[in-house]
C-alpha positions, 0 to 999 in steps of 0.5 A: 547031938553033934552037927556035921557040916557038909553038903549032902543033897539028901538033907536040903529038903529039911534044912538049908542056910539062909543069911545067918539062919538055918531054914528048917521046914515044918514036916506038918505044914511045910512052913519054912522056919528060920533057926539061929545057929545057936539054937539048932540043938534045941526043940522049936515050934513052927511059926505057922502051925505050932508043931514041934520042930525037932533039934537038928541031928543031921549034916548040913551045908553051911557058909563060912559065916554060919560055920563060925557062928555055930562053932562059936555058940555051940552048946553041944559038940560039933562034928565037922566034915570038910568034903568035896563032891569029886572026892570018892573017899568023902562020898564013901565016908558020908553015910558014916558021918551021918550015923555019927551025927544022929 
């Protein structure tokens, strides 16, 4: 279950970065849950409704500090895609990077 680290607007609805944590939104109740980067590969539970929060298998946009922490503490392979909004080849490759992450 590799992680792809790049910015894709489609992924912001379920994941975003806040401070040193990744925010995962519960699909059952909408509660925002802080997940330490070292636990992104694990199944968790919503702090409000206790619904299962699936492990991350989608590309996420991260800052330098979170990237360093993910790479340092990862217990699974990490797929990194450095890209830019203005880069046409990057945008063309993004769907394939997402498929690899899943």
